[in-house]
N, CA, C and O of each residue as an XYZ file, in Angstrom:
396
protein
N     190.211     82.944     87.989
C     191.586     83.130     88.434
C     192.507     82.325     87.515
O     192.312     81.121     87.352
N     193.513     82.977     86.910
C     194.461     82.251     86.070
C     195.219     81.194     86.884
O     195.514     81.394     88.063
N     195.525     80.078     86.239
C     196.228     78.995     86.937
C     197.632     79.401     87.361
O     198.244     78.721     88.185
N     198.143     80.472     86.826
C     199.498     80.914     87.178
C     199.541     81.767     88.434
O     200.629     82.072     88.922
N     198.386     82.166     88.977
C     198.369     83.073     90.130
C     199.289     82.659     91.274
O     200.041     83.504     91.759
N     199.274     81.398     91.738
C     200.176     81.046     92.839
C     201.651     81.221     92.467
O     202.459     81.640     93.296
N     201.989     80.902     91.235
C     203.376     81.039     90.802
C     203.751     82.497     90.599
O     204.889     82.895     90.847
N     202.784     83.294     90.144
C     203.020     84.732     90.015
C     203.268     85.343     91.392
O     204.180     86.152     91.568
N     202.451     84.951     92.360
C     202.518     85.519     93.708
C     203.770     85.078     94.462
O     204.397     85.887     95.146
N     204.136     83.815     94.344
C     205.215     83.263     95.170
C     206.480     82.927     94.373
O     207.267     82.084     94.803
N     206.682     83.562     93.238
C     207.848     83.239     92.409
C     209.165     83.419     93.161
O     210.112     82.663     92.940
N     209.232     84.403     94.040
C     210.460     84.634     94.801
C     210.763     83.541     95.799
O     211.925     83.321     96.141
N     209.743     82.854     96.270
C     209.939     81.790     97.253
C     210.310     80.461     96.611
O     210.835     79.578     97.289
N     210.052     80.304     95.333
C     210.304     79.047     94.627
C     211.770     78.625     94.735
O     212.069     77.532     95.217
N     212.668     79.475     94.295
C     214.099     79.155     94.354
C     214.600     79.076     95.791
O     215.494     78.287     96.096
N     214.029     79.885     96.669
C     214.446     79.866     98.068
C     214.213     78.478     98.681
O     215.020     78.006     99.482
N     213.108     77.830     98.302
C     212.825     76.500     98.827
C     213.942     75.533     98.434
O     214.415     74.757     99.265
N     214.358     75.577     97.182
C     215.411     74.680     96.707
C     216.754     74.992     97.368
O     217.547     74.086     97.626
N     217.006     76.269     97.641
C     218.250     76.640     98.320
C     218.236     76.150     99.766
O     219.255     75.677    100.269
N     217.098     76.261    100.431
C     216.965     75.814    101.811
C     217.044     74.288    101.920
O     217.519     73.759    102.925
N     216.583     73.597    100.900
C     216.550     72.132    100.883
C     217.477     71.605     99.783
O     217.057     70.840     98.915
N     218.735     72.023     99.836
C     219.699     71.698     98.781
C     219.848     70.195     98.568
O     219.982     69.747     97.429
N     219.826     69.414     99.637
C     219.963     67.964     99.498
C     218.810     67.354     98.716
O     219.017     66.479     97.875
N     217.589     67.818     98.998
C     216.424     67.323     98.259
C     216.494     67.739     96.796
O     216.148     66.964     95.904
N     216.939     68.952     96.560
C     217.091     69.435     95.186
C     218.088     68.567     94.425
O     217.818     68.165     93.293
N     219.227     68.276     95.025
C     220.235     67.428     94.371
C     219.677     66.033     94.106
O     219.960     65.444     93.063
N     218.886     65.499     95.038
C     218.258     64.194     94.833
C     217.279     64.226     93.663
O     217.228     63.290     92.865
N     216.500     65.310     93.564
C     215.567     65.444     92.447
C     216.314     65.534     91.119
O     215.924     64.903     90.137
N     217.384     66.318     91.094
C     218.186     66.414     89.873
C     218.725     65.046     89.474
O     218.668     64.680     88.300
N     219.243     64.293     90.426
C     219.802     62.971     90.135
C     218.728     62.031     89.596
O     218.977     61.275     88.656
N     217.524     62.076     90.193
C     216.438     61.207     89.741
C     216.020     61.549     88.312
O     215.834     60.657     87.485
N     215.875     62.837     88.026
C     215.461     63.254     86.686
C     216.574     62.961     85.676
O     216.293     62.560     84.547
N     217.818     63.157     86.068
C     218.952     62.882     85.181
C     218.912     61.437     84.663
O     219.229     61.181     83.501
N     218.522     60.501     85.532
C     218.460     59.094     85.126
C     217.387     58.854     84.067
O     217.458     57.874     83.325
N     216.401     59.734     83.991
C     215.309     59.574     83.029
C     215.510     60.373     81.748
O     214.728     60.253     80.806
N     216.548     61.178     81.716
C     216.791     62.054     80.568
C     217.244     61.243     79.362
O     217.873     60.196     79.514
N     216.924     61.730     78.157
C     217.436     61.074     76.944
C     218.951     61.266     76.834
O     219.570     61.931     77.665
N     219.514     60.687     75.820
C     220.959     60.775     75.588
C     221.415     62.235     75.564
O     220.681     63.107     75.099
N     222.637     62.506     76.070
C     223.175     63.874     75.984
C     223.169     64.352     74.531
O     223.475     63.600     73.606
N     222.819     65.599     74.365
C     222.763     66.191     73.026
C     221.400     66.052     72.368
O     221.174     66.614     71.297
N     220.476     65.300     73.000
C     219.131     65.160     72.452
C     218.380     66.475     72.593
O     218.642     67.258     73.507
N     217.459     66.707     71.694
C     216.626     67.900     71.794
C     215.553     67.655     72.837
O     214.792     66.693     72.738
N     215.491     68.519     73.835
C     214.523     68.371     74.908
C     213.832     69.696     75.185
O     214.354     70.765     74.868
N     212.655     69.607     75.781
C     211.902     70.788     76.178
C     211.302     70.516     77.557
O     210.836     69.409     77.829
N     211.315     71.514     78.410
C     210.688     71.394     79.723
C     209.430     72.247     79.723
O     209.485     73.448     79.459
N     208.298     71.625     80.019
C     207.032     72.340     80.103
C     206.833     72.741     81.560
O     206.886     71.896     82.453
N     206.606     74.023     81.799
C     206.520     74.521     83.174
C     207.915     74.656     83.758
O     208.201     74.133     84.835
N     208.775     75.358     83.044
C     210.197     75.445     83.402
C     210.481     76.342     84.592
O     211.596     76.338     85.115
N     209.500     77.106     85.027
C     209.711     77.961     86.188
C     210.872     78.911     85.995
O     210.938     79.642     85.006
N     211.787     78.893     86.948
C     212.933     79.808     86.913
C     214.139     79.216     86.204
O     215.211     79.821     86.206
N     213.986     78.048     85.599
C     215.105     77.414     84.892
C     216.009     76.611     85.805
O     217.069     76.151     85.379
N     215.609     76.437     87.043
C     216.443     75.750     88.043
C     216.785     74.320     87.634
O     217.864     73.834     87.973
N     215.904     73.640     86.923
C     216.182     72.275     86.481
C     216.708     72.250     85.047
O     217.579     71.442     84.724
N     216.192     73.120     84.191
C     216.560     73.093     82.777
C     218.061     73.268     82.561
O     218.665     72.521     81.791
N     218.655     74.224     83.216
C     220.080     74.490     82.984
C     220.987     73.354     83.433
O     221.802     72.899     82.629
N     220.895     72.865     84.677
C     221.799     71.793     85.070
C     221.540     70.476     84.335
O     222.429     69.629     84.251
N     220.334     70.303     83.808
C     220.026     69.069     83.086
C     220.306     69.188     81.594
O     220.131     68.221     80.853
N     220.735     70.354     81.149
C     221.065     70.539     79.736
C     219.846     70.560     78.834
O     219.933     70.201     77.660
N     218.709     70.980     79.375
C     217.482     71.057     78.576
C     217.574     72.303     77.707
O     217.826     73.402     78.202
N     217.369     72.121     76.420
C     217.583     73.197     75.464
C     216.540     74.285     75.453
O     216.836     75.419     75.075
N     215.309     73.967     75.862
C     214.246     74.960     75.832
C     213.254     74.649     76.935
O     212.898     73.492     77.157
N     212.812     75.680     77.618
C     211.757     75.544     78.611
C     210.683     76.563     78.324
O     210.982     77.679     77.897
N     209.439     76.198     78.551
C     208.341     77.153     78.409
C     207.672     77.313     79.766
O     207.584     76.362     80.543
N     207.209     78.508     80.039
C     206.652     78.844     81.352
C     205.513     79.838     81.175
O     205.711     80.879     80.549
N     204.310     79.549     81.711
C     203.192     80.479     81.561
C     203.186     81.639     82.560
O     202.451     82.606     82.360
N     203.982     81.569     83.626
C     203.998     82.638     84.633
C     205.076     83.666     84.281
O     206.265     83.347     84.246
N     204.646     84.896     84.022
C     205.604     85.949     83.672
C     206.627     86.194     84.780
O     207.807     86.346     84.466
N     206.243     86.242     86.064
C     207.257     86.442     87.110
C     208.274     85.299     87.171
O     209.459     85.540     87.400
N     207.823     84.057     86.967
C     208.755     82.922     86.997
C     209.721     83.011     85.808
O     210.930     82.848     85.977
N     209.195     83.268     84.621
C     210.051     83.399     83.447
C     210.991     84.595     83.601
O     212.152     84.536     83.198
N     210.486     85.670     84.182
C     211.320     86.849     84.427
C     212.458     86.551     85.383
O     213.574     87.031     85.191
N     212.183     85.758     86.417
C     213.247     85.360     87.354
C     214.285     84.518     86.639
O     215.480     84.639     86.908
N     213.835     83.662     85.729
C     214.784     82.845     84.963
C     215.728     83.747     84.183
O     216.937     83.517     84.153
N     215.174     84.766     83.556
C     216.013     85.697     82.789
C     216.969     86.443     83.701
O     218.141     86.622     83.368
N     216.470     86.881     84.859
C     217.299     87.640     85.791
C     218.383     86.755     86.391
O     219.552     87.138     86.427
N     217.999     85.573     86.863
C     218.947     84.682     87.544
C     219.934     84.027     86.585
O     221.114     83.889     86.907
N     219.461     83.627     85.418
C     220.299     82.849     84.506
C     220.934     83.687     83.404
O     221.865     83.236     82.737
N     220.439     84.890     83.213
C     221.029     85.785     82.224
C     221.011     85.211     80.814
O     220.024     84.608     80.393
N     222.088     85.398     80.102
C     222.154     84.991     78.702
C     222.059     83.483     78.501
O     221.716     83.031     77.408
N     222.354     82.700     79.526
C     222.274     81.252     79.379
C     220.857     80.734     79.552
O     220.618     79.533     79.423
N     219.924     81.612     79.840
C     218.543     81.209     80.100
C     217.901     80.617     78.852
O     218.044     81.137     77.746
N     217.197     79.524     79.061
C     216.517     78.869     77.945
C     215.004     78.941     78.094
O     214.284     78.329     77.304
N     214.501     79.676     79.091
C     213.065     79.702     79.380
C     212.382     80.787     78.554
O     212.866     81.916     78.478
N     211.261     80.437     77.939
C     210.447     81.381     77.185
C     209.071     81.442     77.831
O     208.553     80.425     78.291
N     208.492     82.602     77.866
C     207.150     82.779     78.409
C     206.124     82.407     77.351
O     206.151     82.926     76.235
N     205.227     81.512     77.708
C     204.078     81.177     76.867
C     202.867     81.656     77.647
O     202.499     81.041     78.647
N     202.241     82.739     77.211
C     201.189     83.364     78.009
C     200.030     82.429     78.327
O     199.619     81.613     77.502
N     199.513     82.571     79.549
C     198.331     81.852     80.007
C     197.113     82.515     79.366
O     196.908     83.715     79.549
N     196.296     81.763     78.616
C     195.138     82.389     77.958
C     194.150     83.010     78.935
O     193.384     83.891     78.544
N     194.144     82.574     80.206
C     193.223     83.139     81.187
C     193.801     84.326     81.937
O     193.141     84.882     82.815
N     195.027     84.725     81.603
C     195.679     85.809     82.323
C     195.016     87.150     82.023
O     194.435     87.350     80.956
N     195.115     88.051     82.978
C     194.531     89.391     82.804
C     195.346     90.235     81.824
O     194.798     91.125     81.173
N     196.616     89.971     81.716
C     197.444     90.687     80.747
C     198.482     89.703     80.210
O     198.773     88.687     80.841
N     199.020     90.008     79.074
C     199.943     89.114     78.410
C     201.233     89.858     78.081
O     201.203     90.980     77.576
N     202.335     89.237     78.366
C     203.610     89.789     77.937
C     204.476     88.618     77.483
O     204.302     87.488     77.939
N     205.390     88.897     76.599
C     206.251     87.861     76.075
C     207.694     88.270     76.307
O     208.079     89.397     75.993
N     208.496     87.364     76.853
C     209.903     87.632     77.127
C     210.767     86.754     76.247
O     210.524     85.552     76.140
N     211.757     87.328     75.624
C     212.711     86.556     74.833
C     214.106     86.848     75.346
O     214.561     87.990     75.283
N     214.805     85.818     75.863
C     216.183     86.065     76.332
C     217.114     86.301     75.170
O     218.308     86.524     75.370
């Protein structure tokens, strides 16, 4: 079973959790913001999911092995999306998305 299976299956619920728990999401953003390098630094997020953290934190590039999660990032974030799909080598099929 590819490690992305849970994220492939439940990609639609991922963002819903953050919307339902907006206060916790804001707390997580604030905590990560304190650890971020200087503004304008080149950064990458590994396991960027739907881009929910990358965009508000100003992360320039995110990589995501789950095609549904990366696809949601493209759909939700549109042209501002910074998430790229990096295929899981154990996946049954491979597709690559470029925003």
